N, C-alpha and C positions, 0 to 999 in steps of 0.2 A: 556432443548428447548430454554430456553431464552439466555443461555450460546452459543447455536449453532446459534441462529440468530444473537448474538452480532458478533461472531467469522466471520459470513458470511459478516456483514457488513464492519465488520475491513478489511476483504480481499478485499472487493469490493472497498474501499477507497484506498487502498493499489494501487490495480489496475488502479485506475483512476487516481493517484497521479502519477504514473511511466508514463502512458500514456501523461498527462500534460507536464512532464518532456521531454519526447521524442519528442514531436510536438515543444516544445520551444527550445531544442537543433539544430533541424533540421533548425528552422527559423532562428536562431542565425548564423549557419552556412553558409546558403543562404547570410544573411545581411553582413557578413563578408568578403565576397569575394572581391577581387579587380576590380571585373567588375562593371563598373557604370552603372545607370540606361539606358544611352543610349545605352550600348552596350548590355544589355537584352532586349531591345525592338528592335534591331537590329541586328537580328541572322547573317546577312551576313557579319557583321563585324568580325567576327570569323570564319578565314580561315587557315587551316594549322597548326592549333594550336598556332597562333598568332592572333595579333588585327590588323585590317586595321584603319588607322585614322579614329576618329570619325566625321571628316570634309569631309569627303567623299560626295560629292553632290548627290549621289544614295541611301544614307541610308533615308529612309523615312518609319516611323512606320506605316502609313497608309495602308503599301501594305503588311503587315506583318500577317500572320493567327496566330491565337492562337496556333495553332500545332506547329508552328515553335517558337514560343515564348517559349512553354514548352520543346522543344527539346534542345533550348539553354540553359535553365536554369539547364536541366538535365545534359548536357555535362559540364556545368561550376562545378555544385553541386559535382557530381560523379568524376570530373577529367578524363572523358574517352578521350583519344587522338583522335582528329579529323584523317581523313584519309591524307597521305601524298603522293607525286608523285610516290613513290615507290611500291604502291598498285595500279596504274592504268598505262595502257599502250593503252587507247582508245582515239578515235578523239570525240570529242562534236561537233554534229551539232543543230543548234537552229535558230531561226528566231527572231528578232527584230520587223520588220513590217511582222507578222504572215499571215494577210488576204490578203497580195498582189496576185493577181489573173494573170492569163494566158487566153488566146483564149480557147474555147471549140474546136474548128475546124477551118480549113482553110478558111472556106467561110466567116466568121467574119473578116479576115485580110484587112486591111484598110479601113473596113465599121464602125465596132465600137471598139475602144481600150477597153481593158480588164481594170478593175478597182480593186476592192475588192469583196470577195466571202467569206460566212460563210460555203462553201462547200469546205472542206479540199483537196478533189480531183483535186480541178482546181486551187489552189495555190502552193507557195513557200513550203508548206508542204509536197504536193505530190514530190516535187522535193529533198526535205530532206529525205523523204523514200527512193526513188530511190537511193540517192548518199549514205546511209546505207548499202543497198543491195549490191551495187557494192563495197563498200570497203570489205564486206565480203565475197565476190567471190574473193576478193585479199588477203582474209585470214588478214583483218584488223578489229579488233574489234571497235564499235563506239556506242554511244547513241545519240540518237536522240530527244530532248527536244522539244515538240509542245505545249509549254505553251502560251495562248494567250497573248502576250505581249501588245497588243492595247486594251486591256480591260479597261483601265483608260483612253483612249483616243491616238490619234494618237502622239502627243506631250510628252506624258509620256512614249512612247514606248522602248527609250533606256535604262530611269532608270528602267522601269520593266526588261528589258532584263538583264540587269547587275546584279540585284536581282536574277533572274532566275538562270542564270550561276553559280555564287556563290552558291546559292542551290544545282546545281547538283556537284560542287565541294564538298561541305560539305559533301554530301551523298558519292561520290565514290572517292574521291581524285582528284588530279591534271591530267588535259589530256595533250597529248602530241600535241594536236592541238586545235583550236577553230574556227568554220566555221560559220559565219553569214551568212546564205545564204537568200539573196533578189531577186528580179527581178528588173531590170532598168526601165526607162520610156522611151517611143519611142521619137526619135528625127526624125523628117520629112526628108526625101532623103537618110536616113540611111538604110543599109540592116542588117536587126537584125539575119540572119540566115547564115551558111555555109554549103555546101554538102561533106558529108564524105561518103565513100562507097556507095553512091547513096542515102542518106539519108540527110532529111533537119535537121541540129542541131543547136540549139539555141546558139548565141556567149556569151562569157563571159568576164565581167570587174571585176578588183579586186580593191578594196578600203583599204587603210591605213590611219589612223589618224597620223598625224606629233606631236600630244601632247600626245600620248598614252605612257605608262610607259616604253615600248619595242618597240618603234617607228622604230629604226633603225634596230631590228631583224625582225619585221613583214613585214618591207618593203623588205627587202632582201628575206624573204620567200616568199613573193606575187612574186617578181620578179623570182625566181626561178620556181615557179609554171607557169608563163606566159611563160617561156621559154621552159618548158614540152610541156605545152599545143599548142605552136606554131610550136613544132617539128609535132605535128599530122596533123595540118593544118595551114599554115602562117596566118590566120585570124581569129582564132578559139577564140583566147584573144584579145581583142581590145587593152586593156591596164591596167597598174596599175596607179590608181588614187591615188596621194599621197596629202592628203589635210593638209597642214601645220600647220593649225590653229584648227584643228578638234581633238577632243579626242575620235574618232572610236576606238573601240578594247580596251578599257580600263580594260585590266586584266594584271596581272602580270605573264605574259607569253611570249614568243619567238614567237610562231607561233598561230598568232590571225590575222585572215583577213577576210573582207566582201567579199564574192562571188556573185558578180550579174550575175544570170543565166538568160540569152534573158532579152527581155522586155515584156510590156503588147501589142506588136503586133506580139506575136509569142505563138504557142499553147503550152499547157502543156506537149504534146508529143514530142514537139521539145526539150522543156527544160527539162524533164527528160532523153532524149538521151544524151545530154550535160552532165548530171551526171556521165556517164560512163567514159568521157574523164576527167573530173574533179577529178574523182578518182583515174584513173590511173596516172593522173600527180602528184598530191598528194604524193601517195605512193612511186614514183620515189623520190621525194625531200625528203620524210622522211627517205628511205633508205641510203641516203647519209650522213644523220646526225650523 
C-alpha cells in the first residue's frame, strides 16, 4: 500500500514537472521571437507575411481588441503564413465616415440637410450594401466592411478605418480594389443629381490623396472610373479631386479611391441608384487591367 502511494506521488511529480517544462518552453519560444512588443500589440502591422513600419501613425494599441492581440501572437508563434494576393480576387467596400446620412425622402430636400444617423438604412452603409449587390450581379465578388469607424470620434475615423482595412486584409488577403464610400456635403446652388433613364441619380466625386503610397496609380484608377461614368451620363461624375497634401487611401495597393456618392441633399434612394453605375464603371476598368 505504501509503495503504491509513493509510486503514485512520484508519477504525479513527473507529470507536474513535465507540464512546467512545457509551459516554460512555450514562453521562451514566444519571448525569442523577432517581433517586438510594439508589433505584438499592433497586429495590423503584420500584413502579407511582412511588417509595416512601426512608425505608422495609425498604429495605436488603444483600438485593438484582445482577440486581435491573441490572433497576432498565435500567428507569430505558430508561423502560420498570412493570406496573400493570390488567394483573393475581391473588392473591399468600407466606410471611414460610417454614419454619414442621406435624406429619407424628397420632401426634405432644401428644407433640412441630412447629417449623421445610427440607422444604417439611411447612411453610406446602405450604398455600400447596394454596391456589393451590384458587383454580385456583374459576377464580381466583394466584401463590405461595416465597422463603425466613428466609434472613437469623427477625428479618429481615418485611423480607425485604416486599422479595419488591415484587419480585412489579414483575414482575407489583398484585394483587387479598395473603395472608401462616403457622401459629400451639399454646396449651395449646385445640382446634386442627374437623370438617367427617367430616374434621379446621385452624382459622384472621386478623391485621391497625393501623399498615399501609390498616389499615381490611384489617380489613374480614379480618372479611368470617371471616364466610364461620364460615358453613361456626361455629368454623372463631377470630378476627380486630387489632394496633393493628403494621405487619403494610405493602402499599399494600386486601386484605392474615395467614392463620394451624392451629398446630404440627396435621398438614400438616389444614392443607391448611383451604386449601379459605379459598379458598372469599376467593372469595366478592372477588366482592362
